[in-house]
N, C-alpha and C positions, 0 to 999 in steps of 0.2 A: 504493499499500500504505500501512498505518497507520504504518510505519516511515518511509517517505518523507514523509509528512504531518508527522511529529514533526520530521523534519529541516528541513522548509520553515518550521515554525512557529519553531523555534529560530533560523534565519536571519533570519526577520522580526523577532523580538524583538531580535536583535543590531543589526538596522538602526535601531532606535529610539535608539541611542547614537552614531551616526555621521551625518554630514551626507548629504543627498540626493545631493550631487555625488559623494561618495566611495563610495557604496554602490549598485550596481546588481544588483537581484535577478535579472536575465536572465542574468547570467554564472555564476550558481550553478544554473541550471535542470536541468542534467544531472548534478549531484552524486550524487543518489539514482537509481540505475538498477536496474530488475529485468530479469534475463536468464532466459528460459525456452526450453529446447531442446525441440522437438517439442510446442509449445503448442497449445492448443485454442482456436479463435476463439469465444469466448463471447458476442459481440455478437448471434449468431443465436439466443441463448437468453435474451435480455434479458426477454421477456414472462413466460417461465416463472419466472425468477429473481425479478422484482418481485412477482409473485403469491404465490410462496412466502414472501417477506419479509413481505408483508402478512398472510398467514395465521399466520406465527409470531408476529407482533406483536399480532394480535388473538386468538390461540388458536383459530383456525378449522381445520375439517377440510376437506380437498381431495379432489376427484376427479382423480387423477394417472394419465395414461397414459404408458407408457414401453416402450422396446424391450428385448426380452430375446432369447435365442437362438432361441426358438421363434415369435417374432413380437411382437405389441403386446399388452400387458396393462394393464388399468385397475383401480385399487384406491382405496378411500377411506383416505387417510393424514393423519395429524396430524403436520405437520413441526414440529420442535423447534429445530434449529439447522442452520447451513450451514457446512461445514467445507472448507478447501483443504488438500490433501495432495499435495506433489509436482507442483504445477502442475494438478492436477485437483480440481473443485469437486464436493463431495458433499452430499447432503441427508440428515440424520439425522431419523428420525421413527418413528411406529408405525403398522402396518396396523390400521385400526379395524373394529369390528363394525358390520354395516349397520344394526342395530336400536337400538344404544345407543352413546354416546361412551366406549367402553372399548377397550383394545387386544385385538386378536384372537389375538396370539401373545406368548409370553414374551420374546422377543428383538426389538430394534429393527430397523428397515430402514434400509439405506444405499443411496442411489441416486445414480448419476452424473448430474449436471445435463445434460450433453450427451446423454443417453439419453432424457430426458424430452421427450415430443413435445407434451403439453397438460397445463395445470393450471387447474381450474375450482373456485372457491370453493363450498363446500356451506353451507347455512344453519346447520349444526350447529356448536357450540363444545365444547372440551374444558375441564375444570376441573383435573384432576389426573392426571398421568402418571408412571410410573416414571422414576427417574433413569437416565441413560445414562452408563456408566462411561467416564470419560476419563483414568483414573490409569495405564493399562497401555499397552504399545506395540501399535499396530495400530488400524485403523479399520473393516475389513471383516469382522470375526469376533466370536464371543462365546466363544472358548476361554479357558482360564486356564493358560498354559504357563510354567513357571519354566525359563528359558533361561540357559545359561552359554555365552559366546562369547569366544574368544581373539582379540585384535587385535594386530598388529604394525605397525612403521614408521609411515607417515603416518596410517593407519587409526586407530592407537592414540591419536594426538594428537586426531584429529577426534572420535572417540567419547568420550573423556574430558572433552571440553569442553562436552558436551551432556547433557540429561536425556532418558532414553528411557522411564522409568516412575517412578512415585512411589516405589517400593520398592527402586530400583536400588542396587547396590554395585559399587564398582570397586576392584579390588586389583592391585597390580603383581606382574608375574612376571618371569622372567629377561630375556626379550626383548620385552616389551610390557605388556599389561594383560588383566585377565579382567573382563568385564562380566557381572554376574548381574542379571537383570531379569524382569518379567512381561510376556508377550505375549498379546494377546487374539486374534490371528489366525495360524494355522499357515502359510497361504499367504504372508502378508506377511512373516512371520519368515524364511522359506526364501528368498524374493526379496530380502530385505535382507542377509542374510548372503552370498548369491551375488554380490551387487552389489560387493563389496570384493574379489572374486577371491582371490588367495593371501594377502591381508593379514588374512583372517578365517577362524577355524576354529570351528565350533559344537561345543562338548564335550558338551553335554547339552541336551535329552533324546537318548538313543541312537537312538530310532526315527526322529526327524527328522534326525539326523546321517546315518543310513543313507539316508534319502530324498535328501538333498543329494548324497550320493555317487553315487546312481543318476542324479540330474539331471546332474552333471558328466560322468558316463560318457556319457549321450546327447548332451551338446553336443560332446564330444571326438569322437564318432562321426560328426559332421557335417562334419569337416575330414579332409583327408589329412595324417596326421602322419608 
């Protein structure tokens, strides 16, 4: 990871000020460690990854084949960037018109790298594309949801120390904090709030709060209480 590289560089620079006998880089090799639970083996998708990186660098349009629920789909896509979120690599891009290098839809496409089966470079290049919003919480949607979530105990400390959207505000309450922020994905917002269990309570919007209540009721119904 970039963080581990920065740590390694810092250690190497520090080594310039000590003798070779007193500094052994090997002993520091495991200081920076990345731990992934339920990780995906991306070595199988190296070819797809490398072709997409080349397309992004050269502003090329690609023919991308990927798995969806109904089978295999192939589209002409202009990839813009590659993002990692919670151990999953996604490709951000735009579905392009077949007759000219312009987006077919108003919203960008997000594809999971491990669902891409083939990437072929097309001779076409793109010159200008709409900006992809990265200021709000979420990756997989284009919603604009103003959310208020109350966090208590350890979750309050965890949330308060991080940035979730550019416009977020955090205020103290009697037994925790209230985070107000913008989410671009309803599904991701629900999943995120549920991941904190009893440490988080969605206060608004009320319709999503009700949906979370239904999800909790379904989950409880799976167990003998």
